[in-house]
Structure formats: structure tokens, C-alpha cells
N, C-alpha and C positions, 0 to 999 in steps of 0.2 A: 520595539522588539530588538533583540540583540542577535548579531551574527552568531551562528553556532552550527553544529553538525547533527542537528536533529530538531524536531518541532519543539517549540516552547510550550509551557503550560498554558500560556494565553491562547496559543493557536489550537492546542488540543481541546480546550474548553470551547473555543469558537465553533468547533465542529462537534460538540456534544450531541448525542442522539436526541432528536426531537421528533414529535409525531410527524410521520410522512417524510422524514428527511432521509437522505442517502447516508451511507456510512462515511464518516470523515476520519482522516488521519492527518495529524498536524494541521488541523483547521482546513483541510482541503478535501473536496469531494472525490471519492474513488470512482471516477467515471471517465469515459472517453473525452479527451479534450480536442481531438482532431476531427471528429465528425460533428457536423452541425445539423444532421438530419432531424433529430428529435426536436431541437430548438426551432428549426425552420417550420416543421410541420405543426407545432403546437399553436402557432398564431392563426392557423386556418380553421381551428375548431369552432363549432357553432353550438348554440344553445337554443332550446325551445322555451326558455323562461320568458315571462312577460316583458314587453319592451317599454322601459321607463325613459328612454333617451329623449322623448319629446318634452320631458320636464326641464331639460337643460339644453341650452344652445351649445352646439359643438364649439370647442375652444380651438380656434384657428388663428395662429399668428401669421399675419401677412407681411411681416417685415422683409425687406429685400434679401438679407442673408439667407433666409430659409427658402424663399420662393425661387432663388436662383441655385440652390444647392442640389447636388445629385448624390444620393446615397451610394456607398460602395457596395460591392457584392457581398462584403462580409456581413452587413446588417440588412435584413429584409425590409423593404419599404412597407410602412404601415400608414393607414389613414389616421389623421389626428384624433378621430373619434373611435375608441375601441369598439369592436363589433362582435367579439366572440362571447360576450355576456353583457347584459344591461349594466350601464355604469352612469353615475354611481347609484348605489342603493339609497334612494332618497329618504332622508329623515327631516322632519319639519324644522328642527332647530339649526340645521346647517345653512350657511350663507348661500345666497343665490349666485348665479353665473357671473355677474359683473365683477365680483370680488376675485374670481380666479382668472379672469381675463386681463390680469395685470400682474406685474412683479411687485411683491410686497416690499415695503421699506423694512430693512432689517432692524430688529429691536436694538436698543442701546446695548443690551447684553443678551447674547444668544444663550438661552437655556435649552440645550439640545439633548437629543437622545438618538442613538444609532439603531437602525433596524436592518439586520442582515438577512438577505434572501438568496438562497441557492435554488435555482430552477423555478418552476412554475407551480409546484405543489404547495398548498397551504393546508392548515389543520382541518378546515371545514370544506375544502374543495372550491371555495368561492373567493377569488383574490380580492375583489372589492370589499366583501363583508369582512374578511380577515383583516384587511388594512384598516377599515373603519373601526372595528372593535379594538384593535391594538391602539389606534390613535385616540380613541375615546379614553382609554386607560392612561395614556401618556398625557393627554390634555388635563385630566384631573390632577395630575402631579405638577402642573405648572409648566410643562414642556411647551416652548413656543417655536421650536424648529426641529424638523425630523431629517436625519441623514439616512438616505436609502443606499445601502452598501451591497454591492453584488460583484461576483467574480468574473474576471476575464482570464485568459489562458495563454500560455505558450508551451511548446511540446517538451522542452528541456531547458536547462539553464544556459545553453549555448545557442538557443534558437534565435533566428533573426526576424521572426514575425510573432505578432500578438493577435489574438482572435477571440470571438465569443466561443463558448463551449456548451456542453449539455447543462451545466449549472448556471448559465447566464439567463436571467429572465427575459421574456420577450419584451419588445418595446411597448406593446399594448399593456402588459402588466405593469411595467414601469410607469406608464401614463396613469394607470388606475391608482397606484399608490400616490403619485404626485398630486393628482386631483383630490384624492381623499384627504391628504394632508392640508391642502389649501382650503378645502371645505371646512376643515377644523381650525382655520385661521392661522396655520403654521407656515412658516417659510420652509423651504426644502433645500437640502444639499444633496446633489447626486454624486455618488462616490464609487466609481469602478476601482477594484483592487486586484492586483495580480495574484491568482491562486497559486499555492505552493505544492499542490499534489504531484506535479511532474518534476519538481525541483528537489524536494527533500531527499529523494532516493540517492542523489549525488552529494549529499551532505551540504546542500545549499538552501538558502531561503531567498525571498524576493529581493533582499538587500545585497545579495552577492551573485546575481546573474552576470554572465559574461558572454554577451552575444558575439558570434564569430565576426559579424559585420555590424558595427554600431550604427553606421549610416542607414543600412537596410532596416535595422530594428526600429530606429526612431521614425523612419518613414511609415512603417507599418503601424507603430503605436500612435503616431500623430493622426493617421487616417481613421483609426478606430475611435480615438477620443473626439475628433472633430465630428464624427457621425453622432456620438452621444451628445455633443454640444448642440448640434442642430435640433435634435429631439428636445433637449432641455430648453432651448430658446422657444420652440413652438409651444411649450407648456409653461412658459414664464417662470422657470426655475430660478431661484435667487442665487444659489452658489453652486459652482461646479468644481469638484476636486479633481485635478488633472493627473494626479499620481500619488502613490503612497509608498514610502519606505524603500524606494529604489536606490539605496545608498550607493551602490557601485557605479551608478550612472549619474549621480547628482552633480558631479564635477563637469559634465558636458554642457557648459553654460550656453554656447551658441545654439545647440540643438534644442535645449529647453526654451530658449527665447523664441525659436521658430515654432515650437508647439504652442506657446502662449499666443504668439501673433496670429497663428492660424485659427485658434479657438476664438480669439476676440473678433475675428472677421465674421463669425457666424453666431456668436453668443454675447449678449449684452449685459449679463448678470456679473456677479463677482467670481473671481477665480482664486483658488488656493491650491497648494501642493502640501501634502502631509509628510513632514520630515520625521524621522525617528528621533526620539528624545536625545540621542547622543550623536546625531549627524554632524553637528557643528563642532564636535570634539575630535572627530576622526581625521585621518590624513587623506581624505578623498577629495579635497578641494571644494567641498560644499560651502564652507565659510567664505571663500573668495569668489563665489559665483554671482555675477551681477544680475542674473535673471530673477533673483529673489526680489529685487526692487520692482520688478514688473508684475508681481502678484498683488492682489488686493488684501490677502491675508497670508501670513506665514502659518501654515497648519502644523500642529505638533501632535504626534502620537506620544502622549505624555506619561509613559510608563517609567517614570523616574524611580530608581531604587532608593528607598528611604531607609535610613539607618535606624531601624526599629525592630523590636522583638515582639513575640506573641503577647497579646494582651495589652498593647499600647493604648493609652487613652486618647480621646479625640484631641485633647490639648497637646499631647506629644506628637500626634500626627500633624497637627497644624504647625507646630514649631518646625518639624522636619520638612514640611512643604515649602517653607520660606525660601530655601535655596533654589527650588524649582521656579518659584515666582521671580526670584532675582534673575535667574538665567533667561526666562522669557521676557522680562522687562528689558534686559540688556539687548536681546535680539530686536525688540521693538525700537529701541533707541538707535541701534547700529544701522538698521536698514530703513528706518522710517516707515515701516509697514506694521500694522496691528497683528497681534498673535491670536490665533484661534485654536483651541485644543480640539482636534478632529476625532480623538479617541483616547479614552482613559477608563480605568476601572480596576477592580480586583475581585478575586474570589475570597480572599482572606485565608490563605493556606495555613494549615496547622503544622508549622515548623518554625525554626528559630527566627527566620526573617520573613514573616508573612507578607511583607510589602514587596518583596522581590517578585518579578514576573518570570524569572528565568527557569522555573520548573524544578529547581533543586528541592529535595524533600518530597513528601507525599502529596497526593492530589486532594486530600480531604479539605473541604471548605471550613472556615470558621466564620459563622455569620456575625459574631460580635466584632471580630476584627474588620470584617467587610463594612459593617455599620460605622465603626470608628473611622475608617478611611473616608467615607462620604462626609461624616460630620466634621472631621478634621480639615478636609479640603475646603469646605464651605464656611468654616468658622470665621476666618478673617475676610469678610465679604468685601470690605473696602479695598484691601490689598488685591484680592482676586480680580475685582473690576478695574483696578488701576493697571494690572499686568496684562489682562486679557480682554478680548472682544466677545468671548463666549467659550462654551465647552459642550462637547457631545460625549455623554457617558455611554458605555458599552455593556450590553446590547440586548435587543429583543429579536425574536424569531417569528416570522409569520407562520412557520410550521408548528408552532406551539399555541395551544388554546390559552388566551390571556386569563380565562376564568378558571383554569385547572392547572396552575403552575405548582410543581412540587418543590417546596423550599429546601428539601433535603438533597436534591440533585446538585452536585457541584457546578456552579455556573457563575459567570460574571454578572448575570442578570440579578438585579436587586429585588425582584418582585416576590411578594409574600414573605419577605425577610425584614429584619430590622432596618436594613439599608434602604428599603423603600420609604420608610418613615423619614429617614434622614434626607433622602432625595426630595421628598415633599417639603420638608422644612427649608431646604436649600433654595428651591424654586418658588416657594410661596411668597 
């Protein structure tokens, strides 16, 4: 994403209307971010559905970091076994409990996909079933890792605190998705991302926030991320993304080192941070930050602008992507840390530069250009795997029925479009 004075097309489409979703502007839910009442109350809901929990032993991590941890008041305490509906909805082909009571070894190459969730409403009213049905579809495409992306909030771009909001799913529902993914044999990346709904009104985005007190902001942010890290550890999550596109704060090396240290005290999986594709080109001291070497992966939101026009062939896309692979290979060599694309994709806009993410031109999608983007990126598989440890394409929504996706709705999602065939080829 690029700094600007309004939401990008990528963020507008992130918030495209889906069944049961709230209205989004600039990829951000138009809802209160200061009140946690709805979020708090939702976890106490009960269900009269049959109890299937006896089929599966509760997953409880008894490691020292979690047994000694004390949740903050920001995040409600939840039992490791979700209780407001039976979980999971058992199907015979899914692996049994022992496979999810361990942290999976990450595949040699992560074939990932992102699932974005705002709030607790899903298309069929059942979080477990919606997760399972989406993961069924992703599994058939060869996806071996799922990124669960959800919003966190601050009140404005100068705020000194970060907190859950009405759009933040409950911890119980996060657990449901994680367990569903692991029952499908997938590793999981947990990815909180700062929502921009309260920021864009001031002509800002998450990459240009300016807290009045940076020390206070980082203490608040660290506390929130550590709480998610505790939950992730209790569920044996493989990767935690501790931040995304916070460009204006990426030069605060000592503060990020403190966040990483605190997370590692409670979380034994891999840690990444998602940099914007141009973070290392800016004058914000990102490139000189030594905390980068403390990460297990350099995460990239790889919306590289490609110098291509409408109707470019997969071969042309592949050639244009070489400079992006060169840049990511250079980062890997410079820092000695593998690179993981945490987010990438395209709608395939119908304007002169359909590969640009910046929103110039109209919003109509071009499904042929979208397919060429997938095909071109995956064409040089050897180069892709030499440069990267994996990729997460963008995105699926639990608010949308995976069996009733309208391919004519402009969206980064490749489903029911030619791009889905190319994704299948890429991951098969």
C-alpha cells in the first residue's frame, strides 16, 4: 500500500460488501472503535445445538509462558475450548486431535491464502462451519497455510493506544478458525492489522500514523500483540505477524525489538512483520533497523507496481515480476532472513496500468488480466522459490458463501474466475 490522502483501490475492495458484512469505506468497517461492549458480550452467547465436544480432546497448551500469563483487560479471558457452539463440526476425513496438539513443521514453500474477518458474523451464522467450508475450498486448490487476518483499532492517527473494536472477532472464534485450519492439515498465520476507518478522514493510512506519545503507543500495542501471542501459543499457531505496513513507526528499532522480545517470551512459533513493498525505499530508517534480523521472516505486502498495460500476457507479467524477485532476494541476502509474501493480489483493473494498486482509473475488474497476474507470478517457479519462503494471496471472506461467489463483483478474490484456475496450477 502506498501513502496517500484517501483509501486505495486495494483497501476499497478489501471492504467490498459481502453477505452479512458491515459497510466498509477504505477497507475499514464503519462502526464504533471505542466501545468493546458488543465484542465482549458476543463471547458469552450460548447455543442449544448438540454437543460434539466429546469427540475431541480440548487443546490445552501447558507450556510455562501461557500458564503464567495474565490477560490484560483489553482482551476477555476465554477457555481454550470454545463453548458458545460445538466445535469443530466433525467430519470423518479430518485428522484427529493429536495432529492439532502440536505446531506443524512449515512446508518448504508456503502456499498460502488470506482469510479476512471483520466481526463475528459469517454467511451461514456458524463460524465453525463457515471456516470449514472455506478451508475445504482452499485445500482443494493446494493451499497449505491459512492467514487469519482481523482488524485492531485506534481512535485517530494521533492516538496513543491500540485496542480491539466491534470488528475484532472474539478469541473463541479465532480459535475455531485456527482449529479448523489445523484439522485441514494447514499451518496458520495469525495476522492482526490496524484498521484505517478512523484514520482516513484525516488523509492518513496505517503507514502514516503519528502518535502523540510513541512510548505510550508502543506499550499499548505491545500489550495487545502479546495477548494475541498467548492465545496463538495455546493453539499451537505456526506464525504470528506482529505488525503490518506501519511505515511511519518502522524506524523505531529499539521499540520493535522490545515487542519481539516480549512476544518470544510467550510464543514459540515463528514471528514476522509485514513491510510495505516500498518500505525499504523510503527515508523512514526502515532499512537501517536492526530488529529486522530478529524476525524469522521478512514479511512483504508485495503490491509492486508493474510497468504493464491492459491485456499483458502471462509471459510479460513474469518478466515484469523479475525486478520484484530481485528486490526480495536482495533483502534475504542483506539481512540473512527469509522473505515471506504476507499479502499480494490484484483485481485486474480496466485502465492503462491494470497492475497498479493505487486506485487511479475506474474500479471495474478485468478477469483476464487478473488471471495473467497469477499465471505470470507463478511462471518462474524456480526463481519464486529461490527468492521466497512462501506467499499468501488476498483474500477470502467468511461473510461470503464459498459456493455462491459472483465472479462479476470486482474483488481481489480469484474464486469462480480464470484466476482460480491459475492459482490451482500454481499450487498443484
